[in-house]
Every structure is written in C-alpha cells, then in structure tokens.
C-alpha positions as CSV (number, residue, x, y, z in Angstrom):
1,M,0.0,0.0,0.0
2,E,1.3,3.5,-0.8
3,S,0.7,6.8,0.7
4,H,1.3,10.4,-0.4
5,L,3.0,12.7,2.0
6,T,4.9,16.0,2.2
7,L,8.0,16.5,4.3
8,R,9.7,19.9,4.9
9,V,13.3,18.9,4.4
10,D,15.9,21.4,5.3
11,G,13.4,24.2,4.8
12,E,12.0,23.0,1.5
13,A,8.6,21.3,1.1
14,R,9.1,17.9,-0.7
15,S,6.1,15.7,-1.7
16,L,6.5,12.0,-2.4
17,T,4.6,8.8,-2.5
18,V,6.0,5.9,-0.5
19,D,5.1,2.4,0.5
20,T,3.7,2.7,4.0
21,R,6.5,0.5,5.3
22,T,9.2,3.0,4.2
23,T,11.4,4.4,6.9
24,L,12.1,8.1,7.1
25,L,15.8,7.4,6.3
26,D,14.9,5.4,3.1
27,A,12.4,8.1,2.1
28,L,15.1,10.8,2.5
29,R,17.9,8.9,0.8
30,D,16.2,6.8,-1.8
31,R,13.2,8.9,-2.8
32,L,14.4,12.5,-2.1
33,S,18.2,12.1,-2.7
34,V,19.0,13.6,0.7
35,T,22.2,11.9,1.5
36,S,23.3,13.7,4.7
37,P,21.8,11.1,7.0
38,K,23.7,7.8,6.6
39,K,22.5,4.2,6.7
40,G,24.8,2.5,9.2
41,C,23.3,-0.3,11.1
42,D,19.7,0.1,10.0
43,H,18.6,-1.0,13.5
44,G,18.9,2.2,15.6
45,Q,22.1,1.3,17.2
46,C,24.7,3.5,15.6
47,G,23.2,7.0,15.3
48,A,24.5,7.6,11.7
49,C,20.9,8.3,10.6
50,T,20.1,10.9,13.3
51,V,18.1,13.9,12.0
52,L,16.0,16.6,13.8
53,L,12.3,15.9,13.4
54,D,10.3,18.9,14.4
55,G,13.3,20.0,16.4
56,R,13.9,16.7,18.3
57,R,16.6,14.3,17.4
58,V,15.4,10.9,16.1
59,L,16.9,7.8,14.5
60,S,15.4,8.1,11.1
61,C,15.9,4.3,10.4
62,L,13.4,3.5,13.1
63,I,10.5,5.6,12.2
64,L,8.0,5.4,9.3
65,A,7.9,8.3,6.9
66,V,4.0,8.1,6.7
67,A,3.7,8.8,10.4
68,H,5.3,12.2,9.9
69,D,3.4,13.8,7.0
70,G,3.9,17.6,7.2
71,A,6.9,17.3,9.6
72,Q,10.0,19.5,9.5
73,V,13.1,17.4,8.9
74,T,16.5,19.0,9.5
75,T,19.6,17.2,8.4
76,A,23.2,18.3,9.1
77,A,23.2,19.9,5.7
78,G,20.2,22.0,6.7
79,L,21.6,23.3,10.0
80,A,23.7,26.1,8.4
81,P,22.0,29.5,7.9
82,E,21.2,30.5,4.3
83,D,24.0,33.0,4.1
84,G,26.5,30.2,3.4
85,E,28.1,30.3,6.9
86,L,28.6,27.1,8.8
87,H,26.4,26.3,11.8
88,P,28.5,26.7,15.0
89,L,28.6,22.9,15.5
90,Q,29.8,22.3,11.9
91,R,32.5,24.9,12.4
92,A,33.5,23.4,15.8
93,F,33.7,19.9,14.3
94,L,36.1,21.2,11.7
95,D,38.1,23.3,14.1
96,H,38.5,20.4,16.6
97,D,38.9,17.7,13.9
98,G,35.8,16.0,15.2
99,F,35.7,13.5,12.4
100,Q,38.0,11.1,10.6
101,C,36.3,9.2,7.8
102,G,33.3,11.5,8.2
103,Y,30.6,8.8,7.8
104,C,29.1,9.4,11.3
105,T,29.6,13.2,11.3
106,P,26.1,14.3,10.0
107,G,24.4,12.1,12.6
108,Q,26.8,13.3,15.3
109,I,26.2,17.0,14.4
110,C,22.4,16.5,14.4
111,S,22.5,14.6,17.6
112,A,24.7,17.3,19.2
113,A,22.3,20.1,18.0
114,G,19.3,18.2,19.5
115,M,21.2,17.4,22.7
116,L,22.2,21.1,23.2
117,D,18.5,22.1,22.9
118,E,17.5,19.3,25.4
119,A,20.2,20.4,27.9
120,S,19.2,24.1,27.7
121,A,15.5,23.1,28.2
122,G,16.6,21.3,31.4
123,H,16.1,17.7,30.4
124,P,18.3,15.6,32.7
125,S,20.5,12.7,31.6
126,L,21.6,9.7,33.7
127,V,24.7,11.6,34.8
128,T,23.0,15.0,35.5
129,P,23.5,15.8,39.2
130,V,20.4,15.4,41.3
131,A,20.3,18.3,43.8
132,D,17.9,20.7,45.4
133,G,18.4,24.5,45.3
134,D,21.0,24.3,48.1
135,G,23.2,21.9,46.2
136,R,22.4,18.9,48.5
137,T,21.6,15.6,47.0
138,D,18.0,14.7,47.9
139,G,16.7,12.6,45.1
140,H,14.8,15.4,43.3
141,V,15.4,15.7,39.6
142,R,17.5,18.8,38.7
143,R,15.6,21.4,36.7
144,G,17.0,24.2,34.5
145,P,19.7,24.2,31.9
146,A,22.2,21.4,32.5
147,A,25.9,22.1,32.8
148,L,27.6,20.3,30.0
149,G,30.9,18.9,31.2
150,D,32.6,16.1,29.4
151,D,30.8,13.4,31.3
152,E,27.4,15.0,30.5
153,I,28.3,15.4,26.8
154,R,29.5,11.8,26.6
155,E,26.4,10.4,28.2
156,R,24.0,12.5,26.0
157,M,25.9,11.5,22.8
158,S,26.3,7.8,23.7
159,G,23.8,6.7,21.0
160,N,26.1,8.0,18.3
161,L,29.0,5.7,17.4
162,C,32.2,6.6,15.6
163,R,34.2,3.7,14.3
164,C,37.3,5.9,13.9
165,G,37.3,6.9,17.6
166,A,37.2,10.6,17.2
167,Y,35.3,10.9,20.5
168,V,37.8,13.2,22.3
169,N,37.6,15.7,19.5
170,I,33.8,15.4,19.2
171,V,33.4,16.1,22.9
172,A,35.7,19.1,22.6
173,A,33.7,20.5,19.7
174,I,30.4,20.2,21.5
175,R,31.9,21.6,24.7
176,E,33.1,24.7,22.8
177,V,29.6,25.3,21.3
178,S,27.9,24.7,24.6
179,A,30.0,27.4,26.2
180,Q,28.9,30.0,23.7
C-alpha cells in the first residue's frame, strides 16, 4: 500500500509517494536524494541516521515516513544558515577535527544540536547531578539548563558511534559550542 506525504526537508517542502513501510531514512535517501543522514546499522544502534524531526533528534531508520506527514526534517546539511556560513557545530567539528572518515559526522552533528537544545531546556540525563536548590543531593530531579561537562556530553551523545574513535575531538567541539 502506498501513501502520499509531504515533508519539509531542510526548509523545502518535498512531496512524495512511498510504500507505507518505508522508513524516514529510506524516504530521504532513496526517494528524495537527501544523503546527509547515513545508513549505518539500520537498527537504531549507531546514530548515523540521526536527524532533527520537528526540532527533536530521532533515529530516522526506526520511524516510518508516513507517520510524519507535514513534519519538519532537518539534516546536518540543513543546519547552516542560508548566508553560506557554517552552523557553530559544523565549524567546531572542523576546528577540533571531530571526524576522521566522516561517515558518522552528519548524525553526530544533528544529535549534538538536539542534545544542546535538550540540555538548555533542562532535560536531565543519567549523569545530571540530582540536587535541590541548596546543592544537596536529595533525590529530586534537577531542573533548569544542564551544565555540559565532558561526562554529561559523553552520556548524552552515547547513542552515536564513531568507528574511527574521534570521540575526544567530538566532545571538545560540543563543549566549545555549549559554552557560547
């Protein structure tokens, strides 16, 4: 069975007809020729396919395209402003050599962008300190923007794998942008 849908990909409305079993990743790559998100494991375990869907990071290999008709999809290629400048994360990845082969880089950058938004909105991670207003640990979930030290960044980015092992540089790039 096929379904017609429209996705707003990197700011441009794109209409297509897909089999209802088509993942968002396959719709982007195979039907719309958007190659920024990569097909790594195709099981949601590597993060190479990470995109921002209506502003939230998702693994595009795990979701069906038809479930997101009308959605805004932002890839790493669509993060940069229209003036031709690089997005701060893209610039930081270059400056800190946060890639080697580059295969995972678009997913890493999209995940980092989503993670920075989550942290600034006060979403805790497993390593976010649990403290009350006095700084004492009392079991209450911390609210407010999370401080993004290296452990916090590593935890929040743990779903994105890099076979080349550029993690130290990836963390440094994200730390730089989080401090801006």
